[in-house]
C-alpha positions as protocol buffer text, in pm:
chain_id: "A"
residue {
  index: 1
  type: MET
  ca { x: 0 y: 0 z: 0 }
}
residue {
  index: 2
  type: THR
  ca { x: 133 y: 342 z: -98 }
}
residue {
  index: 3
  type: ILE
  ca { x: 235 y: 568 z: 190 }
}
residue {
  index: 4
  type: ALA
  ca { x: -48 y: 797 z: 291 }
}
residue {
  index: 5
  type: GLU
  ca { x: -95 y: 1171 z: 286 }
}
residue {
  index: 6
  type: GLY
  ca { x: -12 y: 1323 z: 623 }
}
residue {
  index: 7
  type: THR
  ca { x: 273 y: 1080 z: 695 }
}
residue {
  index: 8
  type: LYS
  ca { x: 644 y: 1155 z: 697 }
}
residue {
  index: 9
  type: PHE
  ca { x: 820 y: 1078 z: 371 }
}
residue {
  index: 10
  type: PRO
  ca { x: 1098 y: 821 z: 425 }
}
residue {
  index: 11
  type: GLU
  ca { x: 1447 y: 968 z: 442 }
}
residue {
  index: 12
  type: PHE
  ca { x: 1664 y: 847 z: 158 }
}
residue {
  index: 13
  type: SER
  ca { x: 2000 y: 893 z: -5 }
}
residue {
  index: 14
  type: LEU
  ca { x: 2015 y: 783 z: -367 }
}
residue {
  index: 15
  type: LEU
  ca { x: 2251 y: 860 z: -652 }
}
residue {
  index: 16
  type: ASN
  ca { x: 2140 y: 1088 z: -933 }
}
residue {
  index: 17
  type: GLN
  ca { x: 2240 y: 1073 z: -1298 }
}
residue {
  index: 18
  type: ASP
  ca { x: 2571 y: 1243 z: -1214 }
}
residue {
  index: 19
  type: ASN
  ca { x: 2653 y: 976 z: -954 }
}
residue {
  index: 20
  type: GLU
  ca { x: 2600 y: 1231 z: -674 }
}
residue {
  index: 21
  type: PRO
  ca { x: 2402 y: 1143 z: -359 }
}
residue {
  index: 22
  type: VAL
  ca { x: 2068 y: 1320 z: -320 }
}
residue {
  index: 23
  type: SER
  ca { x: 1859 y: 1322 z: -2 }
}
residue {
  index: 24
  type: LEU
  ca { x: 1531 y: 1488 z: 86 }
}
residue {
  index: 25
  type: SER
  ca { x: 1717 y: 1678 z: 358 }
}
residue {
  index: 26
  type: ASP
  ca { x: 1929 y: 1845 z: 87 }
}
residue {
  index: 27
  type: PHE
  ca { x: 1643 y: 2088 z: 22 }
}
residue {
  index: 28
  type: PRO
  ca { x: 1555 y: 2259 z: 351 }
}
residue {
  index: 29
  type: GLY
  ca { x: 1264 y: 2498 z: 315 }
}
residue {
  index: 30
  type: TRP
  ca { x: 1167 y: 2360 z: -27 }
}
residue {
  index: 31
  type: TRP
  ca { x: 858 y: 2171 z: -133 }
}
residue {
  index: 32
  type: THR
  ca { x: 948 y: 1856 z: -325 }
}
residue {
  index: 33
  type: VAL
  ca { x: 784 y: 1659 z: -603 }
}
residue {
  index: 34
  type: LEU
  ca { x: 911 y: 1305 z: -624 }
}
residue {
  index: 35
  type: TYR
  ca { x: 768 y: 1141 z: -931 }
}
residue {
  index: 36
  type: VAL
  ca { x: 807 y: 769 z: -986 }
}
residue {
  index: 37
  type: TYR
  ca { x: 817 y: 653 z: -1345 }
}
residue {
  index: 38
  type: PRO
  ca { x: 845 y: 303 z: -1494 }
}
residue {
  index: 39
  type: LYS
  ca { x: 1157 y: 309 z: -1712 }
}
residue {
  index: 40
  type: ASP
  ca { x: 1412 y: 538 z: -1876 }
}
residue {
  index: 41
  type: ASP
  ca { x: 1376 y: 619 z: -2245 }
}
residue {
  index: 42
  type: THR
  ca { x: 1019 y: 497 z: -2287 }
}
residue {
  index: 43
  type: PRO
  ca { x: 747 y: 715 z: -2441 }
}
residue {
  index: 44
  type: GLY
  ca { x: 550 y: 824 z: -2132 }
}
residue {
  index: 45
  type: CYS
  ca { x: 863 y: 865 z: -1923 }
}
residue {
  index: 46
  type: THR
  ca { x: 1021 y: 1080 z: -2191 }
}
residue {
  index: 47
  type: ILE
  ca { x: 708 y: 1299 z: -2203 }
}
residue {
  index: 48
  type: GLN
  ca { x: 731 y: 1352 z: -1827 }
}
residue {
  index: 49
  type: GLY
  ca { x: 1104 y: 1424 z: -1825 }
}
residue {
  index: 50
  type: LYS
  ca { x: 1070 y: 1676 z: -2107 }
}
residue {
  index: 51
  type: ALA
  ca { x: 773 y: 1845 z: -1941 }
}
residue {
  index: 52
  type: PHE
  ca { x: 945 y: 1878 z: -1602 }
}
residue {
  index: 53
  type: THR
  ca { x: 1258 y: 2010 z: -1771 }
}
residue {
  index: 54
  type: ALA
  ca { x: 1057 y: 2264 z: -1975 }
}
residue {
  index: 55
  type: SER
  ca { x: 881 y: 2388 z: -1660 }
}
residue {
  index: 56
  type: LYS
  ca { x: 1181 y: 2363 z: -1423 }
}
residue {
  index: 57
  type: GLN
  ca { x: 1209 y: 2742 z: -1388 }
}
residue {
  index: 58
  type: ASP
  ca { x: 841 y: 2764 z: -1289 }
}
residue {
  index: 59
  type: PHE
  ca { x: 899 y: 2502 z: -1020 }
}
residue {
  index: 60
  type: ASP
  ca { x: 1218 y: 2674 z: -903 }
}
residue {
  index: 61
  type: ASN
  ca { x: 1036 y: 3009 z: -884 }
}
residue {
  index: 62
  type: ALA
  ca { x: 769 y: 2846 z: -666 }
}
residue {
  index: 63
  type: ASN
  ca { x: 1033 y: 2694 z: -431 }
}
residue {
  index: 64
  type: ILE
  ca { x: 963 y: 2339 z: -551 }
}
residue {
  index: 65
  type: LYS
  ca { x: 1235 y: 2079 z: -620 }
}
residue {
  index: 66
  type: VAL
  ca { x: 1149 y: 1808 z: -875 }
}
residue {
  index: 67
  type: LEU
  ca { x: 1304 y: 1462 z: -848 }
}
residue {
  index: 68
  type: GLY
  ca { x: 1238 y: 1166 z: -1075 }
}
residue {
  index: 69
  type: LEU
  ca { x: 1274 y: 810 z: -943 }
}
residue {
  index: 70
  type: SER
  ca { x: 1292 y: 474 z: -1112 }
}
residue {
  index: 71
  type: ALA
  ca { x: 1461 y: 137 z: -1064 }
}
residue {
  index: 72
  type: ASP
  ca { x: 1704 y: 217 z: -1347 }
}
residue {
  index: 73
  type: ASP
  ca { x: 2071 y: 260 z: -1259 }
}
residue {
  index: 74
  type: VAL
  ca { x: 2289 y: 571 z: -1272 }
}
residue {
  index: 75
  type: ASP
  ca { x: 2429 y: 493 z: -1619 }
}
residue {
  index: 76
  type: SER
  ca { x: 2081 y: 453 z: -1763 }
}
residue {
  index: 77
  type: HIS
  ca { x: 1973 y: 784 z: -1607 }
}
residue {
  index: 78
  type: ARG
  ca { x: 2284 y: 960 z: -1740 }
}
residue {
  index: 79
  type: SER
  ca { x: 2214 y: 835 z: -2092 }
}
residue {
  index: 80
  type: PHE
  ca { x: 1845 y: 931 z: -2066 }
}
residue {
  index: 81
  type: CYS
  ca { x: 1930 y: 1283 z: -1941 }
}
residue {
  index: 82
  type: ASP
  ca { x: 2196 y: 1332 z: -2208 }
}
residue {
  index: 83
  type: LYS
  ca { x: 1969 y: 1212 z: -2488 }
}
residue {
  index: 84
  type: PHE
  ca { x: 1692 y: 1460 z: -2402 }
}
residue {
  index: 85
  type: ALA
  ca { x: 1890 y: 1736 z: -2223 }
}
residue {
  index: 86
  type: PHE
  ca { x: 1698 y: 1692 z: -1897 }
}
residue {
  index: 87
  type: THR
  ca { x: 1785 y: 1941 z: -1624 }
}
residue {
  index: 88
  type: ILE
  ca { x: 1607 y: 1762 z: -1339 }
}
residue {
  index: 89
  type: ASP
  ca { x: 1758 y: 1503 z: -1109 }
}
residue {
  index: 90
  type: LEU
  ca { x: 1671 y: 1141 z: -1178 }
}
residue {
  index: 91
  type: LEU
  ca { x: 1734 y: 916 z: -879 }
}
residue {
  index: 92
  type: ALA
  ca { x: 1853 y: 559 z: -925 }
}
residue {
  index: 93
  type: ASP
  ca { x: 1696 y: 293 z: -703 }
}
residue {
  index: 94
  type: PRO
  ca { x: 1818 y: -36 z: -857 }
}
residue {
  index: 95
  type: ASN
  ca { x: 1801 y: -208 z: -515 }
}
residue {
  index: 96
  type: LEU
  ca { x: 1437 y: -96 z: -484 }
}
residue {
  index: 97
  type: GLU
  ca { x: 1490 y: 46 z: -136 }
}
residue {
  index: 98
  type: LEU
  ca { x: 1283 y: 364 z: -166 }
}
residue {
  index: 99
  type: LEU
  ca { x: 1038 y: 221 z: -419 }
}
residue {
  index: 100
  type: THR
  ca { x: 958 y: -61 z: -176 }
}
residue {
  index: 101
  type: ALA
  ca { x: 938 y: 174 z: 124 }
}
residue {
  index: 102
  type: LEU
  ca { x: 687 y: 390 z: -65 }
}
residue {
  index: 103
  type: GLY
  ca { x: 463 y: 90 z: -125 }
}
residue {
  index: 104
  type: ILE
  ca { x: 418 y: 161 z: -493 }
}
residue {
  index: 105
  type: GLU
  ca { x: 232 y: -102 z: -689 }
}
residue {
  index: 106
  type: GLN
  ca { x: 377 y: -273 z: -991 }
}
residue {
  index: 107
  type: THR
  ca { x: 211 y: -337 z: -1322 }
}
residue {
  index: 108
  type: GLU
  ca { x: 297 y: -586 z: -1593 }
}
residue {
  index: 109
  type: HIS
  ca { x: 353 y: -496 z: -1957 }
}
residue {
  index: 110
  type: ASN
  ca { x: 471 y: -742 z: -2222 }
}
residue {
  index: 111
  type: GLY
  ca { x: 580 y: -985 z: -1951 }
}
residue {
  index: 112
  type: ALA
  ca { x: 795 y: -731 z: -1762 }
}
residue {
  index: 113
  type: LYS
  ca { x: 704 y: -570 z: -1429 }
}
residue {
  index: 114
  type: TYR
  ca { x: 721 y: -193 z: -1386 }
}
residue {
  index: 115
  type: TRP
  ca { x: 652 y: 45 z: -1100 }
}
residue {
  index: 116
  type: LYS
  ca { x: 327 y: 236 z: -1146 }
}
residue {
  index: 117
  type: ARG
  ca { x: 358 y: 603 z: -1232 }
}
residue {
  index: 118
  type: THR
  ca { x: 303 y: 782 z: -899 }
}
residue {
  index: 119
  type: SER
  ca { x: 383 y: 1134 z: -774 }
}
residue {
  index: 120
  type: PHE
  ca { x: 433 y: 1257 z: -419 }
}
residue {
  index: 121
  type: VAL
  ca { x: 414 y: 1617 z: -299 }
}
residue {
  index: 122
  type: ILE
  ca { x: 626 y: 1667 z: 12 }
}
residue {
  index: 123
  type: ASP
  ca { x: 618 y: 1984 z: 219 }
}
residue {
  index: 124
  type: PRO
  ca { x: 929 y: 2152 z: 367 }
}
residue {
  index: 125
  type: GLU
  ca { x: 882 y: 1957 z: 692 }
}
residue {
  index: 126
  type: GLY
  ca { x: 898 y: 1625 z: 506 }
}
residue {
  index: 127
  type: THR
  ca { x: 528 y: 1543 z: 527 }
}
residue {
  index: 128
  type: VAL
  ca { x: 347 y: 1389 z: 230 }
}
residue {
  index: 129
  type: ARG
  ca { x: 82 y: 1642 z: 136 }
}
residue {
  index: 130
  type: LYS
  ca { x: -58 y: 1476 z: -175 }
}
residue {
  index: 131
  type: VAL
  ca { x: -22 y: 1145 z: -362 }
}
residue {
  index: 132
  type: TYR
  ca { x: -113 y: 1102 z: -728 }
}
residue {
  index: 133
  type: GLN
  ca { x: -153 y: 744 z: -846 }
}
residue {
  index: 134
  type: SER
  ca { x: -187 y: 606 z: -1200 }
}
residue {
  index: 135
  type: VAL
  ca { x: -57 y: 935 z: -1337 }
}
residue {
  index: 136
  type: VAL
  ca { x: -112 y: 1028 z: -1701 }
}
residue {
  index: 137
  type: PRO
  ca { x: 219 y: 1185 z: -1816 }
}
residue {
  index: 138
  type: THR
  ca { x: 86 y: 1458 z: -2043 }
}
residue {
  index: 139
  type: GLY
  ca { x: 14 y: 1777 z: -1847 }
}
residue {
  index: 140
  type: HIS
  ca { x: 80 y: 1626 z: -1505 }
}
residue {
  index: 141
  type: GLU
  ca { x: 355 y: 1878 z: -1428 }
}
residue {
  index: 142
  type: GLN
  ca { x: 108 y: 2167 z: -1462 }
}
residue {
  index: 143
  type: VAL
  ca { x: -146 y: 1994 z: -1234 }
}
residue {
  index: 144
  type: LEU
  ca { x: 131 y: 1950 z: -974 }
}
residue {
  index: 145
  type: LEU
  ca { x: 246 y: 2310 z: -1001 }
}
residue {
  index: 146
  type: GLU
  ca { x: -108 y: 2448 z: -960 }
}
residue {
  index: 147
  type: ASP
  ca { x: -193 y: 2212 z: -672 }
}
residue {
  index: 148
  type: ILE
  ca { x: 127 y: 2287 z: -483 }
}
residue {
  index: 149
  type: LYS
  ca { x: 79 y: 2662 z: -518 }
}
residue {
  index: 150
  type: LYS
  ca { x: -267 y: 2618 z: -359 }
}
residue {
  index: 151
  type: LEU
  ca { x: -115 y: 2409 z: -78 }
}
residue {
  index: 152
  type: GLN
  ca { x: 151 y: 2674 z: -22 }
}
residue {
  index: 153
  type: GLN
  ca { x: -119 y: 2942 z: 9 }
}
residue {
  index: 154
  type: GLU
  ca { x: -313 y: 2727 z: 258 }
}
residue {
  index: 155
  type: VAL
  ca { x: -2 y: 2679 z: 471 }
}
residue {
  index: 156
  type: ALA
  ca { x: 79 y: 3052 z: 458 }
}
residue {
  index: 157
  type: ALA
  ca { x: -274 y: 3155 z: 560 }
}
């Protein structure tokens, strides 16, 4: 079962595409989107990576860090980022530590198992504020941006 809204997001330290460790605690004061995607260099995952890269400045301006997560390794992420000039961090979880801790369901496609596309919105205190399951890649980044801005206003009020 996927971790619930209102719970603390698990602390993690995973390598990004540049082989650098990334932890949630690296972004004090920032909201975070951690989006889980099935596999590097597949159509839906490419759509998401391109969309988050194209809107990265909007997220930065709103004090939101975007992190992608899949079971692919660092080399696969590096190749994926290079191929499409992504400017967001993609976290490698080949040992399935965080993916398992998050309780994300798997789906089967052509005989292979993949992690379901899921997004988490995490507030600056590390609490899961919103979970999106069975995400449709096209336009999801704009839904996230709008929803987080509303959450930020609620917190500020």
